[in-house]
Structure formats: C-alpha cells, structure tokens
Steps between C-alpha positions, in 0.01 A plus 500: 500500500571648840675169608745547205582840616586376844737217389806729492631759738451858395804676353441790744517282797815329378668834431406636834633196682827530303535858616470397859755227449753751365732604783618825337146628506455462879533870561187545291293182519542223765325208679397552855695305758238238520466476120117539512498832334730752326584861511561775240705749677525795254223494238651770288847354467337151469293628209803670324763241552326157550185499305670574161720191552212264553193660335626762263331786649525742792131510610483427866124530499476241225704262714271558792188430291654170392559402870141595577369292216687200658340574843813619671418699817677825516597692821678828549754482786607787718839509352360572152545149375224313316423151625337231276372166606331187341438166665657323195787734446773411737875476497647154414147392394499565142290192432206678676488765220285267300218582747525878443224590252411819329148631604223520237404848373184486728709473820665800678700534805420759778811696408389509137159617603655777718732598209205508268304709743798749533543516115123565472514779757808652336318481158202676644709768656672555164161529324384752770809693432436494127140613569638796709730595218214494249282703739779754515528506121126546467502795745787661310339439168162641625675821627685546170181449301307749722775759444483445127123531502525827686747628241277382219203665656690831535616489145160421372346790695767741358428379148124522561537864618712586207246354252216677692685830475565455129133419447391816696734713285368350181155568616574857577656544148195353335275719697702810411500411133131427515431840655723678251319349202165564663585869534620524144187342368287733715681805368440414139136438574452839668652707215415347168461844332849601584632183356286541181616866458867393516451231247312732256767762523770248427308383193464853364868572533569183323255570206602873444706553188832686535498868384758640258659841557630714196773743559501839295 
C-alpha cells in the first residue's frame, strides 16, 4: 500500500515548486542562486498573499509543518529569511520530486521535537499560571468565608444573649407570681376565723327579712 502512495508526486510539493517558478513572487519566495535551496523572505506577507492562492489558507505554521513532514531542513538566516533545503528538491529538477516522501507518523525531525518541547513548556507555564489564579481565588474565597463566619458568630451570640435575657426575665416573673400566691395562701391559712366571720355576716344579711315602717 505504501508503494501506491509513492507512485505520484504530492500535491503540496508540486504547488510549492510552482510558487518558486512564478517570477512575480520572487520578492517573497525564491530559489537560491545555486538552485539547491529556496528562501521565504517575509513569512507574514507570504502567508497573507501567497498561501491563499495555492493552499487556500493563511497559516504559515501549517506550511512549515508540511515542509517538516517531507524532511526539508530549515535554517533561519541573519537577514530574517527562512531557508529550506532537500536533496531531491532542486530548481530545474522537477523529476526528482518523485523521491521526496512524507515521513510516517512515528518519525519526527529535530526541529519538530524542539517545537514540541517548546509547546510542552508553554503549556506547562500556562497550567502553572492557571494554578496560581486558582490559588488566589481560593485565598480570596477563604478570606470571605472567614469574614462571613465571624459575622454569623456575632449574630448568633447576640441572639443567644437576647434569648437568655428573655429567659431570665420570665424566670423572675414566674418567681414573683409564685411568691405572691404563696403569701396569699399563707394569709388565708393564718386567719381562718376572720374569713369565717365575714362569710357568716354576709349570710345573715342575706337571710334577714326586710322591715316595714308605718307612718302615722
């Protein structure tokens, strides 16, 4: 099955070769004088103006990944250009493109490994930053909860004091009423004769018939 995939030349390679053979694009992408490598002079402008014409996107990183997958060697020049080289990718040697093969998923270039490491480090830094944000949120939440607990404790203590005061007042009233009834009961017990005399007198006055008076 792999031999069938290698029969034709990859569309990506053909389109890249076509870009390099387009004179009006030389200010952005161009062969080296020897024709053994090519340069991309302005990656941003190249991505915005050239890639949409040949690959229908503006993602320069995606273009770089494709080159890496076909084992192109990249070099950053002092003037800011990106240089790319492959032993079977040469000017006026289009027939050699049949020998440029895409790497399997298990293979990875040194540049890709470095990129993956950088992405991993960046991801770890982002995770650490998120952890810091979470820690700050936890500290703020803990402080807020502590303040709320202090307020609740204060309110509870005031309510407790109020209920305790009411209870004491009720106890005082109950004691006062108890003492009052006790004194009344004691007074009735100490003077039963007086009480009986009053009751007898009231009964006599009730039973006595009214007297008639005759005027002469």
